[in-house]
N, C-alpha and C positions, 0 to 999 in steps of 0.2 A: 773149714768151709762146709756148708750143708750140701748133701747130695741132691741133685735135681730129681724131682718126682712130681707126679700129677698133683695139681693144687686141689685143696679141699674147699672149693667155693660152695656155698649153699645151692641146693637144687630146688627149683620151683616147678610145681605141677602145671602151672598156667603159663601161657605164652606172654612174652614181653611185647606191649603194644604202644606205639607212638614214641615220642621223645627222640626222634631221629636227630634233630639239631643239637639237643643236649648231649647225646652220646658222642657225636663228632667233636663238639667243643671240649668236652671233658677228656676225651682220649687225646686230643692235641695238647691240652694243658699238662697232662701227666708227664709228657716228654720234657717239658720246660721247667716244671716246678717240683721241688722236693716235697713240699707239704701243701696238700690240696684239701680244703675243708668244704664239704657240701652242706649247706645250711638250709633250713626251711621249716615249714609248719609240720607238726607230727602227722604222719599219714600222707604226706605229699609225694612219697615215693623215693626217698633218699637211698634207702637200703637197696631197693630193687634196681635203681639206676646204677649205683656203685658196683653191684655184682655184675650187671650187664656189661659195663665198661671194663671192669677187671677181666672178665672172660675174654674180651676182644683184644686186650693188650698183653695178656699173660705171656705170650710167646716172645715179647720183647725183652723179658727178664730171664736171665740164665737159671736162677733158682725159683722162678715162677711167682705165684701170688699166694698170700696167706690171708685168711679171713678171720678176724678176731671180734667176737661179739662181746660188747661191754654192757649189755642189758643187765641191770641189777647191780652193776659194779659201782661202788661208791667211794673207793679209796685207791691209792696208788698200788699198794701191795697186791690187791686183788686184780688190778689191771695187768701187773707184771705176770702173775700166775696165768691169767687168761692168754697172754701173749706167748708165754712159754709153752703152754699146752697146744697151741696152734702150730708150733715149729716142728716137732715137739721137743721139749726139754724138761728135765725134772731135777729137783734138788730139795734138801730138807729145810734149809733156811732161806728166808727172803733175800738176804744180802748176797748169799752165794748164788742164788738164782739170777739176781740182777746182774752180777758180774759175768756169770756164764752167758747171759743174754747179750751183753755188750760184746763179749768175745766172738760169739757166733755171727752177730750182725755187722761186725766191723769190716768184713771184706766180702760181703755177698751182694749179688745183683738181684734185688727182690722188691716186690710191691706188697706192703702191708695195708690191709683194709681194716680200719677200726670203725666198727658200727655202733651207733647209739651211745656216743661218748658224752652226752650232755650231763649225765649223773655224776660222772667222775671228774668233770672239769674243776681244776683247782690250780694253785700256783705250783704245787709239787708235780702234778701231772704235766703241766706245761713245761717245767724244767726238764723232766724226764724225756719228753718228746724232743726238746731242743738238744739234749745230749745225744739222742739217737741220730739226729740229722747231722750234727757235727762229726759224729763217729765215722760216717761213710757217705760220700757224695753220690754213690750209685744207689743208695737206698731211697725208695719212694714211699710216702705215706699218704693214703687216701682215707680221710676221716669224715664220718657223717655225724652231725650234731645239730641241735636247735640253735646253738650259739657258736660263734667262732672261738678258737682256742685263745687267740689274742697274742700270737707270736709275730715278731718282725719277719717279713718274708713269706708269711702265710698267704696263700692264694685262696680267696673266698669265692665259692661258686653258689650263688643264691638261687635255689630251685623254686620255680613258680608253679602255679597250677597248670594243668593241661589246658590246651586251647579249647575255647568254648565256641559253639556255633554262633556266627555273626548275623545270620538271617534265618528266616523261616523256610527258605528253600530246601528241598529234600536233599539235593546234591551237596550243597554247602554243609548241611548238618552232618551228613555221613562222612565228610572229610575231616571234621573236627576230632582231635585226639580223644577228648572226653567222651564223645558219643561212640567212637570206635571201641573204647575200653568197656563202656557200659554195655554195649550191644554184645560184645564177645563174652562177657561174664554172664549175661542173661541167657545167651544161647547155650552156655555150659550147663545151665540148670533146666532151661526150656528149649529143647533142640529146634522146635519149629517156630520159634519167635523171630519176627522180622520187623524191620522198619517199614511202616506203611504211611500213606498220605494221612491217615487218621491219627496215628500216634506220633508223627514227626514233631508237631508243635509241643506236645506234652513232654517228649524226650528232651527237646531243647530247653524247656523251662526247668526240667528236673536236673539237667547238668548244670545249669546256671545257679539253681538253688543250692547245689552242693559245691559251688565254686570251682568245679573241675578238680577237686581233690581225689586222687586215685583211690585211697582207702574208703572214703565216703561213697564213691561210685560203686566199689565192689560190695560194700555192705548193703547199699540200696538194691543192687542187682540180686543179692541173696534174698531180699524181702519181697521182690516183685512177683506177684501172682499173674497168671495169664489174663490179659485184659485189664489189669489193675493199675495202669500207669497213673490215671487221674487220682485214684484213692491214695496211692503212695505219695504223690506230689503234695496233696492236701495235708497228709500226716507229717511230712517233712517240713512243710512251711509252718506248721504249728509247733514244732519242737524237734529235737534230735534223738529222743528216746527210742525211736523205731530203728535207728541205725545201729543194729547189734548183729554180731556174726552168728550165722547158723552153722558154720563149719567147726568141727572139734579140733582141727589141727592149726588154728590161728595162733599166732604169738599172743602172749598174755596182754601185751601193751596195745594190741590191735583188735581186741575182742569187741570193742564198741567205741563210738565217737565220744561218749561220755568219759570212758577210761582215758582215751587219748588226750582230751582236753584237761582232765584232772592232772594228768602227768605234765602237760604243758604249763598249767597254772602253777604247779609246784616249782617250776624253774624261774618264775617271775618274782621280782621284788615287790614290796608292798605298794609303792607308788605306781608301778606298772599294772598291778592288778586293779588298783582303784581307777586308773584311766580307762582300762578296757571295760570294766563293769559299768562305770558311769556313762561312757559313750555308747554302751549297748542300749541305752534308753532311746537313742535315735533309731527309729525303724528303718530309715534309709541306710544307716551305717556309714554315711558319707559326711565329711567335715573338712575344713581347712585347719592346718596345723596351728595357725595363729589363733584359732578359736578354742583350742584344747584347754588352756588354763582357765579362761572365763567359764567354759562349760562344765569343767570337772572340779574346779577349785583346787587343783593339784599344781604345785610349783614345777617349773621347768618342763611344761607340757610338751613343747616342741622336741626337746631332746629325748624324752620318753617315747614319743611317737616314732621317732627315727629308729630307736632301738627295737621297738616292736615290729617295725617294717622289716628290718634285717632278720628278725626271727621268723618272718613269714606270716605273722598274725594280721598284718595290714597290707593292702595293695595301694599303689599310686594310681590316681585317676588323672587323665589329661584334662587341663582346663581348656574350654572351647574359645576363650578369648584371652589375648595376650595381656590386656589391661588388668586382668584378675591376678596377674603374677604377684602384685603387691600384697595380695591376701595370703601368699605362701603356697606350699604344696597342698593338694587335696588328696586325702586318703579315704579308702573304703575298708571297713572291717569285714572280714569273711563272715558269711551268713551263719556258719556253724559256731564261730567264735562269739558272734553277737547274741545268738540264742542262748548259749551257755552262760555268757556274762549276764544276760537279763535274768536268767534263773537264779543266779547268785544275788543279784541286786534286789529281786523281789522279796528276799528274806528280811529286808530292813525297810518297812513301809514309811517310816519317818524320813529316812534319807531319800527315798524315792520321791516323796512329796516335795521336799526341799529342792531336789535337783530339777524337778519339773518347773518350779517357779523360777529358778536361776536360769534355766535354758530359755524359757519363754521370754523373760526380761532381756536376755542377751540378744535374741533374734529381733525383738522389738527395737532395741537400740540400734542394731545393725541396719534395720530397714530405715530408721530415721537418718542414720549417717549416709546410707546409700542414696537416699532421695536428694541429698544436697551435694555430696562430694563427687558422685559420678555423673550427675545430671541425668534426668529422666530420659532424655532423648538418645543417650548413647546405647549402643548394642551391648556394651559391657554390663549395663544395668539389667537388661533382659537376660543375659547369660547368667549373671549372679542369681536372679530371681528363679530361673528354671532349675539351677543346681540346688538352691536351698528350699525350693517349693515344698518337698515332702517334710522337711524339718519345720517349716513355718506352719504348714497345715496341722502337723502333730501338736505343736505348741498351742494352737488355737483349740484343738480338740481337748487338750488338758484343761484349758480355761473353761470350756463348755462343761466338762465333767465335774469341775470344781465349782461351777456356778459363778465363776469370776467374769461377770459380764463386762466389767470395765476394761479388763485386759483384752477381752475378745473384741470389743468395739474399737479400742485403740489400735489393735492389730489391723482391723479392717481399714481404719483411717490411714495408717502408715502405709499399708499395702497399696491403697489407692494412689498415694503419692509416688510410690515406686513404679507402678505399672503405667502411670499416665504417659502417653506418648509411645507406648510399645504395643505389640500385638497380643501380649500374653495376659488376657483378662480372666482366664479360667479360674485361677486361684481366688481372685477377688470375688467373683460371682459365688463361688462355693462358700467362702467365709461370710459373705453378706447374707446368703441364704440361711446359714447357721445362726447369725445374729438375729435375723427376722424371726426365725422359728422359735428361739427361746424367748424373745420379747413378746411374741403373740400371746403367750400364756402368763405373762408377768407384767401387770399394769405399771408397777414401779419402774421397771426397766424401759418401758416405752418412753418415759420422759427423758431418759438418758439417750436413747437411740436417735432422737430428733437432732441432736447436735452433730451426728455423723450422717446427715441426710445426703450430702453430695456424693460421697463414695457409694452409698447404697443405691442412689438413683442412677449413678453411672453403671452400676452392676445390673440394672434393670428392675429394681424393686420400687418403682415410683408409687404404685397403688398402696403398697404397705406403708410407705413413708407418710403418705397423705393421711391414712387412717390414724397413725400414731400422732401426727401433728394435730389433727382435730381433737383427739382425746386429750392430748397435753394442753392444747389451748383452752379447752373447757375447764380443765382442772386449774389452770393458771388464772382464769377469770374468777373462779371461786375463791382462790387464795389471794387475789389482788397482787399477783406477782408480775409487776410491770415489765421487768426485763424478759421474763419468759414469754409473756404476751407479745412483746415487740419482736422477739426472735421468731416465734411461730408465725406471726402475721407476715414478716418479711420473707420467710421461706415459702409460705403458701402463695404469696404474691408472685414470686419468681416462678414457681411451678405452674401457676395458672397462665402467666405471661408466655412461658415457653410452649404451652399447649394452645396459645392463641385466644384464650378467654380473657380479653383485655378488660371487659366490664367487671368481671369477677375480681380480677387483679386490682382494679381501681377501687373496688368496694373494700378490699382488705386494707389498702392504704388509707382509705377514709376512716376506718376503725382505728388505725394506728396514730393518726394526726393528733387526736385529743390527749394522748398520753403525755404526761409531764416530761418524761425522759427524752422525748423527741422535740420538745419546744426550745430547749437551750442547745448551744453548740456542742453536741456530743457525737460520738460515732454512730449512734442510732439515727440521728438526724441526717448524717452523711449518707447512710444506707437508704433512708427514705427518699432523699433528693435523687439519688442514683436510680432507684426503681421508678420514680416519677418521670425521670428523663427518658428511660427506656420505653415506658408505656406511651408517652407523648410522641416519641419518634415513630413507633409502630402505628400510631393513629395519624401519621403524616402531619403532625403539629411540630414542624421543624424548629421554629423560633422558640417555642415553649420548651422543647427538649433541650435546645442549646442553653437556654437560661438556667434550667434545673442543673444541668451537668456542670456549668461553670460555677454555680453556687457550691456544688459538691466538691469540685476541685479546690476551690478556695478553703473550704472547711477542712478537707483532709490535709492540706498544706499547713493550715494553722494548728491542727492537732499533731502534726508530725508523723503521720502514718504514710510511709513512703510507698508501700505496695498499692494502697488504695488510690493515692494521689496519681501515680503513674498509670494505673489501670483506667481511671476515669479520663485522664488526658488522652490515653490511647483510644478510648471509646469515642471521644469527641472528634479525634482525627478520622476515625472510621466513618463517623457521620458525614464529615466534609467530603470524604472519598465517595460516598454513595450519592452525594449531591453534585458530583463532578467538579467540586472545588478542590482540585488536587494541590494547588499552590498552598492553600491554608492547611491542608492535611499534612503536607510535607513539612511545613514550618512547625506544626505541633509535634510531629514525630521527631524532628531535629531537637526540639527542646527536651523531649523525653530522653533522647540519647545523651544529651549533655547532663541531665540529672543522673542517669545511670552511671555515666563516667565518674561523676563526683561520688556517687554512692559506692562504687567499686573500690574507691580509695579511702573514703571516710564516711562511715555510716553513722557516726556519733552526732552529726548535725541534726538527725531526726530523733525525736524524744521517745518514740515507741518503736522498738525492734522486736522481731518475733523469733529470733534465734541468736546464738552467740555471735560475737563480732566477726570472727573469722568465717563462719558459715554464711553470714550475711554478705560479706564481701565476695565470696565465691559465687553466691546466688546471683548477685547483681552483674557480675562479669558474664555469667551464663546468659542472662537476659540481654545484656548489652550486645553480645555476639549475634544473637538472633535478630535484634532490632536493627543493627547495622546492615545486616543482609537484606532485611525487608525494606529498609529505607533506600538502599541502593537500587532496588527494583523500581521503587517509586520515582527516583531520579531519572531512570531510563525512560519512563513514560512522560516525564516533563522535559525531555530533550536536553538533559544535562549529563552527558556520558562521562565527563571528567569527574564530576562529583560522585557518580555511581561507582566508577572504578576505584576512587580513593576509599569509599566506604567498604567495598568488597575486599580490598586489600587489608583494611583495618580489621574486618571481620575474620579474615584468614589468619592475621597475626594473633588475635585473641583465641581463635580456635586452636592454633598450635601451642600458644602459651598455656592454655587451660586444659589442653588435651581433650577437646570436645570434638570427637570424631564426627558425629552427625552434622553439626554446624559446619565443620571444616570441609567435609566432603562436598556439601551442596554449594558452599561459597566458592570452592575451587571450580566446581562444574559450571556455575553461572558465570564466573569470571572468564572462563574459556569460551563458553558457547555464546554469551551475550556481548562480550567486549573484545577479546583477543581474536577469536575466529573471524568476525566480520571485518576486523582491521587487517587480517592477513598476517598476524604475528604468530605464526604456527609453531615456531621452535619453542617459545615459552609456553604456548598452549599445550604442546605435547608433554613437556616436563611436568606441568601442574596436573594434567589429567592422569599421568602415570602415578603421581603421588596420591591422587584421589582413589584410583583403582586399587592401589596397594592397601590403603586404609580400609576400603570396603571389604577386601579379602580378609584383613586381620580381624575386623569386627564380626565377620560371618553373616552380614545382612545380605541375603541373596537378592532381595528386591533392589536395593541400592546398587549392588554390583551389576545387575542386569541393566539398570538405567545408565550406568557409567560406560558399559560396553557399547550401548547405543550412541552415547555422546562421542565416544572414540570413533565409531563408524562415521558419524556425521562430520567429525573433524577431518578424517581421511578423505571423505567425499568433497568437503570444502577445499582441501588442498588441490584436488584434481580439477575442480571447477574454476579455481582462480589461477591455475597454471603454476602453482608453487611446486608441485611434485616433480615435474620435469626439470626444474631448476636445481633441485638438490640431488638429482640423479638423472643421467641422460635417458632420453626416450628409448634408445636402442637397448638399454640395460633391462627393460621390462618393468621398471619401477612404476611407470604410469599405469600399466595394466594391473600390476600387483597391488597398487593402492586401492583400486576398486574391488579386487578379489578379497583383500583383507577386510575392507569395509563390509562387504556382503557377509562374510563369515561371522563377524562380530554382531552385525544387525540380526542375523538369523539366531545366533545364540541368545541375544537379548530377547527376541520374540519368544523363544522357547521358555525362557525363565518366566516371562510375563504370563504365558499360557499356563505354566505349572502353578503359578501363584494366583491365577485368575484375576490379574490386575489389568483392567481395561485401559487405563490411561497410558501405562507403559507399553502395552501392546500397540496402542495407536501410534506412539512415537516410533516404535520399531517398524511398523508398517509404513510410516511416512518415509523413513530413511530407505527402506527396501524399495518403495515405489520410485524414489528419486534415482536409486541405483539402476533399477530396471529401465527407467527412461534413458539413462546414459547408454545402456546396452541396446537400446531401441527395441526392447521387448514391450511394446506399448500396451498390448492387451493385459499382460500380467501387472504392469505398472498401474494401469487404470483401476483394475480390480482392487489392488492393495490401497491405493490412495482414496478410493471411494469408501472402502471399509474404515480407513483411518478417519475420514471426514465424518462418517456416521458416529464413530466413537466420541470424537471431540464435541460434536453437537450434543450428544447425549449427556456428556459430562459438563457441558457449558464452559469449556475451556476456549475462550475467544482467541487468545494469542496463538495457541497451538492450531486452532481452526484456520486462522489467517495464514499461517505457514503452510498448512495442508492445501488450502485453496490456491496458494501461490504455486506450489509444486504441481498441482493438477492443471493449472493454467499453463505452466511451462510444458507439460506433457502435450496438451492440445496444440500449443504453438509449434512444437516439433512436428506434429501431424498436419499443420496448416488448417486446423479447425478453428478459424479465427473467432467466429461468434461465440463458441463455447469458451474459448480462452478468455475473451473479453468479459464474459459473464463471471468467470471465476475470479478474475482480477478485480472486478467491481465489488464482488462480495467480500473478497479478502481485504480490500481497502476499508470497507465499512466495519470490519471486525478488528482491524489492526489498531491497537491503542499505543503503538510505539512508533516514533518517527523513523527509526532505522528500518523497521519492517516495511513501512509505507514506501520508503525509498526503493527497496528491492521490488516491490509490487509495481510501482510506476515505471521503473527502468524496464522491466520485462514487457509491460503494457506498451511503452513507447517503441520497443523493438517490433511489436506487432503493427503499430501504426506506420512505422518506417517501411516494413515489408509490404504493406498494403498500399504504399504510395501516399499516405497521409503525413507528409513530411512536416508540415507546420505543427500538427498535433504532437508528433513525436518530439520535435525540438522544444516545444513548450513544456512538455513533461520533464525532459532532461534538464532544462534550465531551472525548473521549479525545484528539483531535488538536489541539484549540484551544491548549493550552500549547506544543506543538511549533511550531505555526504562528507563535505570537507570538515564540518564541525565535529562529526563523529569519527573522523579519520578512517572512514570505511575504505577497504580496498576496492569497493564498488566505484569510488570516485575516478579511478583510472579508466574504467570502462565507460563511464558517463562522459568524461572529457573527450575520449576518442570517438564516442558516438556523436558528440556535438561537432567534432571536426568532420566526421563523415557526413553528418546531416547538412553541413554548410554546402556540401556538393550539390544539394538538391534545392537550395534557396534561390538560385539564379543561374547565371552562366557558369559552366564548368568546361574547362579545356583539358584534354588528355594528350600529353606529349610523350609519355612512356608507352612504347609500342607504336601502334598506328595512331595518326592524328585523328582526334574525335572531338566533337562539340556537343554539349547537352545544355538544355534550358529547363530548369525545374524538374530534372530527372528524365526528360524526354530527349531522345536522340535527334540531332539536327544533321540532315544529310549534307555532305560537302561535295557531292558529285557534280553539282552545277558550277562549282568554282574551277577556273582553269588552274593548271599546275602552278603558274606564277602567283596567283592569288592565294593558293593554299600555302605555298612556301612563305609568302609575306605574312600570313596570319600566324603561322608557326613561329616565325622569327620574332614577331611582336609579342606573342604570348610568352616566349622564352625570356624576353626582356621586359615583361609586364611591369608597368609603373616607372619605366625609365625612358627618357627622351632619346630618339634615334634619328640622325640626320638622313636626308634622302640619299646623299652620296654614300654614307655608311651602309645603308640598306642595300643599295645597288652593288657595292663592293662585296658585301657578305653573301648575297644570293646569286648575282648574275655577273660576276666579274669577268668570266670567260667570254661572255657574249656582249660585253660592253662596247659600244661603237666608238670610233675615233672622233670624238667631239669633246667639247668642254663639258665639265661635270654638270653645269647648270643649263644645258641646252634646253630650249623650250620643248622639243620633242621628247626628251628624256623625262622631264617633269610631267608632261601630259600622260605619258605611258604609266608612270608610277601612280599618278592620281587616279587613273582608271582602275588600277589594281586595288587601291585602297577603297575606292567607291564600290567595287564589286563585293569586297569583304563586308563593308558597312551595310550594303543592301541585303546581304544574306542575314546579317544580324537583325536588321530592321524588320525583315519578314517574319521574325519570331516574336520580337518584343517591342517593335515600334521604332519610329525614327528618333524619338527623344532619347531613349536608352542607347540606341546605336551610336548616336553622336556623343553620348556620355562615355561609352566604352572606347570609341575610336574617334576622338575629336579631329576637326580639320587641322591641316598642317599649320604650324606657327613657326615662323622664322626658319622655314624650310625643314622642319623636324616633325616627326610623328611620335606619339606616346600612347600605347595601348593600356587601358585600365588605369588611368592616373589616380583614381580614388580607391583602388584595391578591393573592388567588389566582385571580381571574377575568381572562381576557385580553379587553381591550376594544380594538377596532380604532382608535377615535378616539384613545385614549391612545397607542397604538403609532405612529399616523400623526404626531401632534404630536412625539413623541420622535424619530422618524426625521428630521423636518425640522429640529428643533433641533440634532441631532447633525451633520447635513449642513452647517448654517451654521457650526458650530464647526470642522468639517473644512476648509471654505473659508478661514476665518480662519487656520488653521494651514498653509495651502498644500497640503493633501492632497486634490487634486481627484478622484483615483480613488475614495477613500472616500466623498466627497460624491456622486459620480456613482452609486455603488452604493446609497447611502441614498436618493437621489432615485428611483432605479428601484424600490426597495422601497416607498417611500411611494406611488408611482404605482400599484403593484400593490394596495395597501390601499384606495385611493380607488375606491369603487364608486358614488359619487354624492354629492349634497348631504346634509347632516346630516338624518337622519330624513325622507327625501324623501316617505315615505308617511304 
């Protein structure tokens, strides 16, 4: 056994900085694993970390720690000699030394640190390490190497770069390990150097440019002159030659980053070198592993990239969108590796040119695939575009440098397809500007660029496109090129029409009509008819426009061009919508949906297709999903809620089937807000809205997420307003109050998101919900301010439906404050803007409540009776309130008798005093009202009311009859004093066959009768599972109950 003595670990003159988590993790692993290999990029700090950890754990081992440097060692005998010298041992022959080494290490408790083992890695070395481990279970081996040894049971610890600053904040930058190391090494050279507000951003960029590699940071610190941070950063960004050691005692392999990378390159196989060198052509250094083989033309690219990652030459980037997982892992090449690889690649200009063309064509193909497969509306599309934007820009720059204008214009065209419907137009504008710039000085290219006029115009280059069109048209007239003439005239017509120059647009079409190619039934004629219809429409020549458009539709159908056929039919439907002929518009849209359903299954019925069959089917399913949603909203305006619900659910089905997040989110939201919420189907509404919110989170679209938060707040508020919340949790549990608190929190969060994004329409919706919540809290001043601001936003945006809802909420606020005139004005304005029957029902219901509160009972009942059929047709939960309101309004239509509590009598809402009636008369009235509609004999009345005072005479004594008739006459006179003798006799006719019957025609409202009816209806609702109806009926019965029956 070796004697214990102080270990000979290397001593460093500089302090160890950062890596606290790595030190703890590595120290814990040494106790559990016999063989631990630290791998990573050269210069990443493997040696320094291993020595630091070994120094902290050496007291755990009886014989301590031994450090064996394998730098320059290339075979096993040399490795054995280096190990023996560290123990120390000596022998003349290698075999004897190896046996002696095994004997010494067989029963010792020791940690051996093998440093820089990458040069000696071989099968022989691996077998020797395996023998050492089997020899003694107490022996621990800590190895540093660029690659793992490759033994079973080997624990690999992949060492990454030091932490980089995440923000430009000074405090955050100082806490990053990379900045701490750089600052410490600079201060060792320049003692008074400090981080300041001026150099903080430069230091952050410097650390990022060096990838947080400790050796690179130390070499940069040695080159930094006082105040020279920006100069050093510029030099490092241009190359790595400046990263050279100024100290004389540096290890040979650490003298410069060039030496480090040459050493790393020597460890790579030929395919691995090719992948790194060819990918270094991408300035961003980022790529998906599925793109490696197409980009580099090297087989098994994904496997090679994974090996390079484990060697520390690549880093993994997190994808911002889950839907991009199908593209594989995204990697980023270290900046130093990329610059070194590019230096090697520049040695072969021919290969460089070939790779540029390969990569440009690859990303062009990717853009084409993305435009159809992911759907332009999805946030995954925008995420892919943002991630690949530097690579796409670079490919276009190559096309510009090589004068490959066709590739450049095609890239602009494809990019326009990709970014359509997203917020990210910056790349498109930059590429379009590049295309315009090169074409300006090349007349030949101007002819080509006109074919890409739409994406260029969308990017804001309308004037340049017009100039090119005019030049191309003049040349086409000279060459008698009919097709090019027709194309230029059609494009110039559309541009003039969009600018409102209808006469000039018509003049271009006049020049187009004599051409031979537009006289026969060709696509050129279809385009001519379409443009003629648009111009006629904008001139208010509706019949002419419809005629042209129908001719265009027939022609496109005959030619078999599905896209043009459906677009023209959609335009005709829009014409009808603008003419307020919604029925015909809906019919046309329904026909379009049927066409798209057939196209999504079989596109071969059309003779002209613009993409492969599979792509066409996918595209039509995308279109179908959007059209189903739009058609559903039209059905709502046509008072056809069942059809609207069916189409929304079908749109949701296709959205889930095709994974169309954008369509699916809005279809779910509209089904909840427009259908389920007004019906009171809150459980399903909650489930669907949770699905939509989860989708919005996964796509990363902040604006949609904020809008859905507001919809959730509106749902919670609707639950409280309809009484649903206390049904699912008792009032005393706090859920009723909690619903409002949660709604307010969500609405405030939605408002903040809309403010950050400067999105007025969403801000208006958030203010609308907040105003309604403030109204519930009776914070009327704040509620009014928020609702007035929302009203101004919706008016400015010309959003009529949202404006109607805002005016409704404002009217409800004024109604709560009993500001009747202002409330009626709001309701009147809301009704004029409401283009949906269900919204109009809500407006008229609240308006009727004002009429009822002001004593205008007939007007209130008229409104309620008007909206009741619509409420029932839409299955609105509002129907319960309307039915109860009509029951309550019946109380004010004539006589009303109140038996619960004190006896009372009203006529058309006005109290009738009963003080003039004697007690016997009041008792008689109460008895008859209790038995309203039923015949009661004189003898039965007497027995029920005055049996104790009945005289000893026959039941039909003349005196008895006379007294009873006098009592009845007194009651009748009291009724007649209010409504006249005719109605009094109708309510209480003269006795027939010695019997009286009060209200034989059932025209008197009796509170007891309504109370019992409400309770019976509530019991039936409970039996049917309709708890909300039961709850409203119980509330109504509770309002009717004024006390015990005839308490006085």
